[in-house]
C-alpha positions as CSV (number, residue, x, y, z in Angstrom):
1,M,1.1,1.0,-19.1
2,I,1.4,-2.4,-17.5
3,S,-0.9,-5.1,-18.8
4,V,-1.1,-8.5,-16.9
5,K,-3.3,-11.3,-18.5
6,N,-4.0,-14.6,-16.8
7,L,-0.8,-15.0,-14.8
8,F,0.1,-18.1,-13.2
9,K,3.2,-19.1,-11.2
10,S,3.7,-22.7,-9.7
11,F,6.6,-24.0,-7.5
12,N,6.9,-27.8,-7.4
13,G,3.2,-28.3,-7.6
14,F,2.3,-25.3,-5.2
15,Q,0.3,-22.4,-6.9
16,A,1.8,-19.1,-5.8
17,V,-0.2,-16.9,-8.4
18,N,-3.4,-18.2,-9.9
19,G,-4.8,-16.4,-12.9
20,L,-3.9,-12.7,-12.3
21,S,-5.2,-10.1,-14.7
22,F,-5.1,-6.4,-14.3
23,D,-3.9,-3.1,-16.2
24,I,-2.1,-0.2,-14.6
25,V,-1.5,3.3,-16.2
26,P,0.6,6.1,-15.5
27,G,-0.6,8.3,-12.5
28,E,-1.7,5.3,-10.5
29,V,-0.2,4.6,-7.2
30,V,-1.3,0.8,-6.6
31,G,-1.2,-0.7,-3.1
32,F,-0.5,-4.4,-3.3
33,L,-2.1,-6.0,-0.2
34,G,-2.2,-9.6,1.1
35,P,-1.7,-12.0,3.9
36,N,1.6,-13.4,4.2
37,G,2.2,-16.3,1.4
38,A,-0.6,-14.5,-0.9
39,G,1.8,-14.2,-3.9
40,K,2.4,-10.4,-3.7
41,S,6.2,-10.9,-3.8
42,T,6.1,-13.5,-6.6
43,T,3.9,-11.3,-8.6
44,M,6.3,-8.3,-8.1
45,K,9.4,-10.5,-9.0
46,M,7.5,-11.5,-12.4
47,L,6.5,-7.9,-13.0
48,T,10.3,-6.9,-12.8
49,G,11.5,-9.9,-14.7
50,F,13.4,-11.5,-11.8
51,L,10.8,-14.6,-12.2
52,L,9.3,-15.9,-15.3
53,P,5.5,-17.0,-15.2
54,T,4.7,-20.5,-15.6
55,S,1.9,-19.2,-18.0
56,G,0.1,-15.8,-19.0
57,D,1.5,-12.6,-20.3
58,I,3.0,-9.5,-19.0
59,H,3.2,-6.5,-21.3
60,I,4.9,-3.2,-20.3
61,S,4.7,-0.3,-22.7
62,D,3.6,-2.8,-25.1
63,L,6.8,-4.8,-24.7
64,S,6.9,-8.4,-23.7
65,F,9.6,-9.9,-21.3
66,K,9.9,-12.9,-23.8
67,H,11.3,-10.7,-26.6
68,S,12.3,-7.3,-24.9
69,A,13.4,-8.0,-21.2
70,L,16.4,-5.8,-21.3
71,E,14.5,-2.9,-22.8
72,I,11.8,-3.2,-20.0
73,K,14.2,-3.4,-17.1
74,K,15.6,-0.2,-18.2
75,K,11.9,1.3,-17.7
76,I,11.6,-0.2,-13.9
77,G,13.1,1.0,-10.7
78,Y,13.0,-1.7,-8.0
79,L,13.1,-1.6,-4.3
80,P,13.2,-5.2,-2.9
81,E,12.2,-6.1,0.6
82,G,15.4,-5.8,2.8
83,A,17.1,-3.5,-0.1
84,P,20.1,-5.7,-0.5
85,A,23.2,-3.6,-1.0
86,Y,27.1,-4.1,-0.7
87,G,27.6,-3.1,2.9
88,D,31.3,-2.5,2.7
89,M,30.8,0.3,0.3
90,T,29.8,3.8,1.3
91,T,26.7,5.3,0.4
92,L,28.2,7.4,-2.3
93,Q,30.2,4.5,-3.7
94,F,27.0,2.3,-3.9
95,L,25.1,5.0,-5.8
96,S,28.3,5.5,-8.1
97,F,28.4,1.8,-8.8
98,I,24.5,1.5,-9.5
99,A,24.8,4.7,-11.9
100,R,27.8,3.1,-13.7
101,V,25.9,-0.3,-14.0
102,R,22.9,1.9,-15.5
103,G,25.3,3.3,-18.0
104,Y,26.0,6.7,-16.8
105,K,29.3,8.4,-16.9
106,G,31.0,11.8,-16.1
107,T,28.6,14.8,-15.5
108,E,25.4,13.0,-16.0
109,K,26.2,10.2,-13.3
110,A,27.2,13.0,-10.9
111,A,23.9,14.9,-11.6
112,R,21.9,11.9,-11.1
113,I,23.5,10.8,-8.0
114,Q,23.1,14.5,-6.6
115,R,19.5,14.4,-7.6
116,V,18.4,11.3,-5.6
117,V,20.7,12.1,-2.8
118,E,18.8,15.4,-2.5
119,Q,15.4,13.5,-2.9
120,V,15.7,11.1,-0.1
121,E,18.2,13.2,2.0
122,L,21.2,11.1,2.2
123,Q,23.6,13.9,2.5
124,E,24.8,13.2,6.2
125,V,25.4,9.5,5.3
126,L,27.4,9.8,2.0
127,D,30.8,8.7,3.4
128,K,29.4,6.0,5.8
129,P,29.6,2.2,5.1
130,I,26.0,1.0,4.4
131,D,26.6,-1.7,7.0
132,N,26.8,1.0,9.6
133,L,23.6,2.7,8.5
134,S,20.3,2.5,10.6
135,K,17.5,0.5,9.0
136,G,15.7,3.6,7.9
137,F,19.0,5.1,6.1
138,K,19.3,1.7,4.4
139,R,15.9,1.8,3.2
140,R,16.3,5.2,1.9
141,V,19.6,4.1,0.1
142,G,17.5,1.4,-1.6
143,L,14.8,4.0,-2.7
144,A,17.7,6.1,-4.3
145,Q,19.0,3.3,-6.4
146,A,15.6,2.7,-7.6
147,L,15.1,6.1,-8.8
148,I,18.6,6.8,-10.0
149,H,17.7,6.2,-13.7
150,D,14.2,8.2,-13.5
151,P,12.2,4.9,-14.5
152,E,8.8,5.1,-15.9
153,I,7.7,2.3,-13.4
154,L,8.6,2.1,-9.8
155,I,7.8,-1.1,-7.8
156,L,8.6,-0.7,-3.9
157,D,8.4,-3.6,-1.5
158,E,7.7,-2.0,2.0
159,P,9.2,1.4,1.0
160,T,8.6,3.0,4.6
161,D,9.8,0.0,6.6
162,G,12.1,1.3,9.2
163,L,11.5,4.8,8.7
164,D,10.5,7.2,11.4
165,P,7.1,9.4,11.0
166,N,8.9,12.4,9.6
167,Q,10.9,10.1,7.1
168,K,7.5,8.3,6.2
169,Y,5.7,11.4,5.5
170,Q,8.8,12.7,3.2
171,V,8.8,9.4,1.4
172,R,5.0,9.4,0.8
173,E,5.1,13.0,-0.4
174,L,7.8,12.0,-2.8
175,I,6.0,9.0,-4.0
176,K,2.9,11.2,-4.6
177,N,5.0,13.7,-6.6
178,L,6.7,10.9,-8.7
179,S,3.4,9.4,-9.6
180,K,2.2,12.2,-11.7
181,D,3.9,10.7,-14.7
182,K,4.9,7.4,-13.4
183,I,3.3,4.1,-12.4
184,V,4.1,3.4,-8.8
185,I,3.3,-0.2,-7.2
186,I,3.7,-0.5,-3.5
187,S,3.7,-3.8,-1.6
188,T,2.9,-3.3,2.1
189,H,1.2,-4.8,5.2
190,I,0.8,-1.3,6.5
191,L,-3.0,-0.5,5.8
192,E,-2.2,3.1,6.8
193,E,0.1,3.5,3.7
194,M,-2.9,2.8,1.4
195,T,-4.9,5.6,2.6
196,A,-1.9,7.9,2.7
197,V,-0.5,7.5,-0.5
198,C,-2.3,5.1,-2.9
199,N,-5.3,5.8,-5.2
200,R,-5.8,2.2,-6.0
201,V,-5.9,-1.0,-3.9
202,M,-5.4,-4.5,-5.0
203,I,-5.9,-7.4,-2.6
204,I,-4.7,-10.9,-3.2
205,A,-4.9,-14.1,-1.2
206,K,-3.7,-17.5,-2.4
207,G,-2.6,-16.0,-5.6
208,K,-6.0,-14.8,-6.6
209,L,-7.3,-11.2,-7.1
210,L,-10.0,-10.4,-4.6
211,F,-10.4,-6.8,-4.6
212,D,-9.5,-3.9,-7.2
213,D,-10.8,-0.4,-6.5
214,T,-10.1,2.8,-4.6
215,P,-9.2,3.0,-0.9
216,K,-12.4,4.7,-0.4
217,A,-14.3,1.7,-1.9
218,L,-12.4,-0.6,0.3
219,N,-13.3,1.5,3.3
220,R,-17.0,1.5,2.3
221,Q,-17.0,-2.3,2.7
222,S,-16.6,-1.9,6.4
223,K,-19.3,-2.5,8.7
224,Y,-18.4,0.5,10.4
225,Y,-18.3,2.9,7.6
226,G,-20.8,5.6,8.1
227,A,-21.7,4.4,11.6
228,V,-22.1,7.2,14.3
229,T,-20.1,6.6,17.6
230,L,-20.8,8.4,20.9
231,H,-18.6,8.3,24.1
232,F,-20.5,9.1,27.3
233,S,-18.8,10.7,30.3
234,Y,-20.8,8.5,32.6
235,R,-23.4,5.6,32.4
236,A,-26.6,6.5,30.7
237,D,-29.5,4.9,29.1
238,A,-28.8,5.0,25.5
239,S,-31.6,2.3,24.3
240,E,-33.7,5.0,22.6
241,L,-30.7,5.5,20.2
242,G,-31.2,2.1,18.8
243,E,-34.9,2.8,18.1
244,L,-34.2,5.9,15.9
245,E,-35.3,5.9,12.3
246,G,-32.6,4.7,9.9
247,V,-30.6,2.9,12.7
248,A,-30.1,-0.8,11.9
249,E,-28.0,-1.8,14.9
250,M,-26.7,-0.6,18.0
251,E,-23.4,-1.8,19.6
252,E,-22.8,-0.8,23.2
253,D,-19.7,-1.2,25.7
254,L,-20.8,-0.3,29.2
255,A,-17.3,-0.7,30.4
256,T,-15.8,2.4,28.2
257,G,-19.0,4.2,27.7
258,R,-18.9,3.7,23.9
259,V,-22.2,3.5,21.8
260,T,-22.0,2.7,17.9
261,L,-25.1,3.1,15.9
262,F,-25.1,1.3,12.4
263,P,-27.1,2.9,9.7
264,K,-29.6,1.2,7.4
265,P,-28.3,0.9,3.8
266,G,-28.4,4.6,2.3
267,A,-29.5,6.2,5.7
268,D,-27.6,9.2,7.1
269,I,-28.3,9.2,10.8
270,L,-25.9,11.8,12.1
271,H,-28.5,14.4,12.5
272,L,-30.9,12.2,14.1
273,V,-28.5,11.1,16.6
274,T,-27.1,14.6,17.5
275,A,-30.8,16.0,17.8
276,H,-31.8,13.0,20.0
277,A,-28.7,13.3,22.3
278,Q,-29.4,17.2,22.7
279,R,-33.0,16.7,23.4
280,C,-32.6,14.1,26.0
281,K,-29.5,15.9,27.5
282,L,-27.3,12.7,27.1
283,P,-23.8,13.1,28.8
284,V,-21.9,13.1,25.4
285,D,-18.1,13.6,25.5
286,S,-17.7,13.1,21.9
287,L,-19.5,12.0,18.9
288,Y,-18.2,11.3,15.3
289,V,-18.9,9.4,12.0
290,E,-16.8,6.3,11.6
291,Q,-14.7,6.3,8.3
292,G,-14.5,2.2,8.4
293,S,-11.9,-0.1,9.5
294,L,-9.4,-1.2,6.8
295,E,-8.2,-4.0,9.0
296,Q,-11.6,-5.4,9.5
297,V,-12.3,-5.2,5.7
298,F,-9.0,-6.8,4.9
299,R,-9.8,-9.7,7.3
300,Q,-13.4,-10.0,5.8
301,I,-12.0,-10.3,2.3
302,T,-9.1,-12.4,2.9
303,Q,-10.9,-15.0,5.4
304,K,-14.0,-15.1,3.4
305,N,-11.8,-16.3,0.5
306,S,-10.1,-18.9,2.6
307,Q,-13.4,-20.2,4.0
308,E,-15.0,-20.5,0.5
309,E,-11.9,-22.6,-0.6
310,N,-12.2,-24.9,2.4
311,V,-15.9,-25.7,1.7
């Protein structure tokens, strides 16, 4: 378990992290979101022991960095942004070096290297210098070194950056499987990553925690969550749709033939819209229920905080 209480970090008077408090338990995959300069990387560096907080407490498995820093670091696998490595080493040499640093020798070292090579599919680049690898393969080498000691906690900064769609899917499935008995924290700016792999989302801005809940709960904050959108094959009079019971607002784009109907709180308008479209023989090409816009909610939450601070 990770327990963070009233965490602060300042640099020469600049408050990078401002009173963060949260708990994370095994089985949770936490997406850490925030605009640039929000304090995400600073928080992750404090969780891994690379930075000390100005004040506040971090406890990992009931251990404190103040008294048990080395023991805590053995429990953590960290993939930093950019995944720094020794570029003149081959992939195999680098993983062998990391395994030795972690204290593994002989057959155990070989077994751990083989396991992570298979997990992230590095077989074809084992003998290639890291400097010669693609961005995607470099990212996978970084992920392999974070996994080599089978840590209790994985902290990953942009884990799918540079990967193609197939590789992204593979890494996301790997994270899901690993999370069954581990804590996984992912810092990313890719909102798609949240719904694909995370079961909890935390949004911070200017060092403050603004949101902490499930991806579904985040979606529900969207204006578009539960709205019904229709696309017409040609221009038609859609005005009566906006007058249906349960419809709070109608948004119409004449150029594209798109009409979006927003329900009143608690209303389910899909059946009413469908029935009206059929009854009036509207030229509907497609009709669907919106799942919400994560981008819109993200902007709404972070910009609201910025505006409140400027008041």
